[in-house]
N, C-alpha and C positions, 0 to 999 in steps of 0.2 A: 682409785676414785678420782684422782686428779686428771683432768682431761687434757688431751693434746691440743695444740693450736690447730685450727682448721683452715685449709685453703680451698676455695671454690675454683675449679679449672674447667673452663668452657672451650671444648675443642672437639670437633667431629672426627670421624674416621679419616685416615690419610688417603690422598689420591695417588701416593707413590707406589704402593705395592697392592694391587688388586682390590683396593679399598677395604680390605679385611683387617688391616692393622695400622697402627700409627706409632712406629717405633720411637720417634722423637718425643711425642707426648708421653708415651708410656715410660720411657727412660727418665724423663724429668719427673714424672709422678713417683717413680720408684725412689729416685734420689731425695726428693722432698720428704718422702715417708721414712726412708731408712737412715738417711744421713742428716736430715734437718729436724727430725722428730715431729713431723706434722701428720695430720690426717688429711688426706686429699680426696675431695668429692669431685668426680669427673661428670660433667654434663656435656652431652653431645650436641646440644643446640641451645640458643639463648632461651627458647620457650621452656626447656626443661628446667632452667635455673628459675624462671618465673614461677613455674609450677611448685618449686620447692622453697619459695620465698619465705613462707611462715617459719619453716625450720631454720633457714639461714638467719632470720630476724632473731630467733631465740639464741642462736649461737653468737650473734653480734652483741646481744644484751648481756651475755655471760662473758664478754671479752674473749671468746674463743676464736671467732672468725677474724683472721688477721689480714687476708689478702684475697683478691679476686684476679685470676688470670684468664684472659680471653684471647683466642686466636682469630685474627682477621682472615676471612675466607677469600678465595680468588674472585668470586663473583657476587659476594654478599658481604657487606660491612657489618658482620656479626657483633663487632665490638661496640657499635653505636648504641643499640638498644640495651646492651649490658651496662655500659657506662650510665645511661639514663636511669636504669633500675637501681643501680648502686647509689647514685647521687640522690635519688628520690627517697630511698629507704634507709640509707646509712648516712654517716656524717660527710661533710664536704671535703674532709681531708682523709677519708679512708682510701688506702692505697689500691691502685688498679694497675695491673701489667697488661699491655697489649703486645702480642706477638704478631708482628706485621707480615703480610703476604709479601714474599720477595726478600731480597737482601737489603740490609742497612736501612730498613724502614722505608722502602720505595713508595709505598702507598699510604702510609700513616705518619703524619708528622706531629701528632699531639693535639690537644685541645687548648685554645687560647684561655689564659687565666686559670687553668687547672694544673698546678705543678705537682699534683700527687698521682698523675698518670705517667707510667714509665714505659719505655719502649725497649724490649729485650728480645733476643733470639732464644730458642730453647736452651742453648748451650752457653749463654752469656754468663760470665763470671759475676757480672753486676747483679744479675737476678738472684744468684745464690747468696751473694753478700746481703742483698736486700732482705731475703727471707730469713737468714740467720739473725739479722738485726731485729726484725719484727718478732721473731721467736724469743730473743733475749729480753725484749720489752713486754712481752705478753704476760698479763697477769689475770688469768681467768678468775671469775667471781667464785669464791669458795666459802663454805661454812667451816665449822669446827672440824678438826681432823682431816682437812682437805676435801670434804664432801661437797659436791655441788647441790643446788637446791632440790633436785629430784631424788637425791640419795638420803635426805635427812631421816625419813621414817625408817627406811631399811637399816641405816647405820645405828639408829637408836635401839632398835630391836636386837641387833647383833651385840651391841655394847651391854645391854641388859642380860643377855644370854651368857656372855663372857663373864660378867660380874658374878652371876649366880653359880657359875661352874667352879669358882675357886674361893668365893667369900665364905666366911664362917660367922656364927653369931658373935664370937669374940672380937671380930674385926671391926665391928661398928658399934656405936653407942645408940641404943634405942632401935627403933624400927625404921630402916631406911626407906625413903619415898622413891618413886620411880625416877624422878629427876636426880635425887642424890646418887642412886646407883649408876646412872648414865654418866654423871659428872665424875664420880669416883673412878670408874672404869677408864674414861677418856683420859683423865690425868695419869692413871697408872700406866697406860699404854704409851703415852707421851714420854714417860720417864724410863721406859724399858730400852735396853740396847737393841738396835735394829735386828740383830741376829736372833733375838728371842721373840720377835713379834709373831712369826708364823706359829711357833709352839704355843704361845700364850693366847693368841687372838684368832688367827686365821682358822685354826682347827675347830673353833667353836661355831663357825659360820655354817653349820650343817642344817639342812631343812629339818623341821620338827618331826616330820614323818618321812622316812626314807622309802622311796618307791623302787621296788625291784624292776629293772629293765627287762621286759619280756622280749625274747628274740623270736620274732615271727618267722615262719618258713620263707626262704628266699632273701633274707636280709644279709647285710655285708658279712657278718660273722659266719653264718652258715655257708655262704658261697666260698669264703676264704678257706674254711676247714674242708670243704668238698675238694678243692684243688690240692690242699696240703696232703690229704690222705689218698690220693689217686694211686692206683697201681699202674703198671706199665700199660696194660690194655686200655684202661680208662684215659690215661694221659695221651696215648696215640690217637684215640678217638677225639679227644679235646683238641689236639694239634690239627687234625684234619678238619674239624669244624671251623677253626680260625682260618685255615688255608682256604676253605670253600668260601668263607665270608670275604676273603680278599679277591675272589673271582678266579681261583685256581683249583685244579683237580689233579690229584696225583697221577703220574704216568704209570705205564706198565711196570709191575714189580716194585712200585714205590720210588722209581728213579725218574727224576725230571717231573715237570708239571705241565698240564695243559691250561692255557689261559682261556677261560670260558666267558669272561665278561670284558666289556670295554672300559670299566672303571670300577672303583670300590663301592660306589653306591651310597645311599643316604644313611645306612646303618653303620658306617665306618668313618671315623674322623681321624685326621692327622694330629699328632702330638709331639711336643718338644719341651724339654725342661733344661734349665741351666743348673748344674749341681752347686754352683758357688752362690748365686743370688736366690736360687729356688724360684725364679721367675719362670712361668710356664705359658704355653700357648696351644690352643686347640683350634684346628682349622675345620670348618664345617662345609665349605662350598665344594661343589663337584670339581675334581681335578686338582685340588690343592692338598691332598693327603700327604704327599711327599715334600711339600714346600714349607711345612711347619718349622723345620730347623732354620731354613733361610730367613723366614719372617721373624722368628725369635732372635736370630743372630743380629739383625739390625737393631733390635731393642737393646740387647746386651752390649753391643758396641757403643751405643749411646750412653748406657749406664757407666761403662768403664771410662769413657771420655769425660763424663761429668766428674768422676772421682779424680781424674787427673787435671781437672779445670781446663779442658780443651774442647774443641769442636769435633764432633764425630767424623767429619770429613778429613780431619788431620791425622786420623788413626793410621798407623803404619800397616802395610799389607801383612807383615809377619804377625802383628798383634791380632789382626782380623782373622787370620787363619787359626791362631791359637784359640780364640774365642769360639769360632765355629766348630773346631775340633773337639772341644770340651762338652758341647751340647749332647744331650741324650734324646734320641727320637724314638718314635713308636707309632702304634695305631691303637685307637680306642674302638672296641667292638661293642656296639650298643645292644645288640640282640643276639645272644648265643644261647641255643637251646639248653635248658637246664639251669640257667643263671638269671637272676634278676639284676645283679650288679654288673655294670659294664666292665669288660675285661680290657686292661691296658697291656699290650704286648710291647716290651722295650727291646730295641735292636742294638747290636754292636756293643754289648757290655764288656766283652773280653778286653777291650783296650782302655776301659775306665778303671780308675783306682777304686779299690774296695771300699775305702772310707766314703767316697762320693756316691757309690752305688747304695751303700747303707743309708746315707743321709737322704738321698732322693726317695728311697723306699719308705723310710720312716715318715717322711713328709706326705707321700701319697696315701699311705695307709691311715695316717692320722686324719686326713681329709675325708676318708671313707666315701669317695666318689667313684674310684676305680680300684680294681684289684690288679696289682702289678705282676706280670709274669715275664719270663725271658723268651727267647726264640723257641726254646725246647718246651715251653709251657710249664716251667717250674716256677714256683713262687719266688719273687724277688723281695727279700726281707732281711 
């Protein structure tokens, strides 16, 4: 129930790589999320931040919003309206970070009289130090048992349910009121060892009426089972359907292929995932299907650089090669006859450690967006 500190990050897509990805921004967002313990809200334009201002004000009033980061654009000083919005709606000393266009703050030198505006690059160690300092000082507004204002009613109901699940008539004097039960259960849970909290409390948080999940035809589970139970003939047909979706047709005798299309088309997307960070990327634009691994590689290189507290440009060539080699790539087939769920075909798995394959498969299946199969159209799980 205790909420994480929130950072609002205003930066559009990058101009570096086909405008489809922003590896520096995404690497920093990952690091702030996974290594600084923050929730990162990414806005691609200052207008988007203004549209979400009411929610940001709520987070600010709860002491959850701790920082606004804004990237200055090449032809538009996006930071200027963002600074104005922050100063008009938040305190005069609320911290703002501007990532300037160019090196060493070539275009942005700060604002006179405002010493709470900082200039950092995406990979500046000073930015990470600032965030960690803000996180350490962050004290979100909470109620009893660490609940924020929006959780009070839900928590009270849960405490009453927990109380009634174990209390007996002999455990109280007289008839306990609703408030008495709530307070008694809250105190009891506060005194429990942490390892017993789940057993004593979390398992009582079931809905009053359990609703059975009805699996409709064409859902993830049905599609998954359909692939799992395929015989050889069905799997060969499935393989050929993916091949044809790639714009290929089997040659005479099944040896070789005829390329019948100039590209993979709108119903096939490129895909890449890093088995270490589980960061993934899907490419949608025509001609970028096989570029997903390179695009994601830039982001993961940035993440590893931030871990080492260095700039991504200082990464050794050997390290770059190791990062790109560990990525798993594939294709997402959006429309395959007989399936509602998109099929994700992963390639070159023979050189990947089994533990990483399992980790990636479990992550993808848990998301239930794609069904992962290997080159031979067998389930990856």
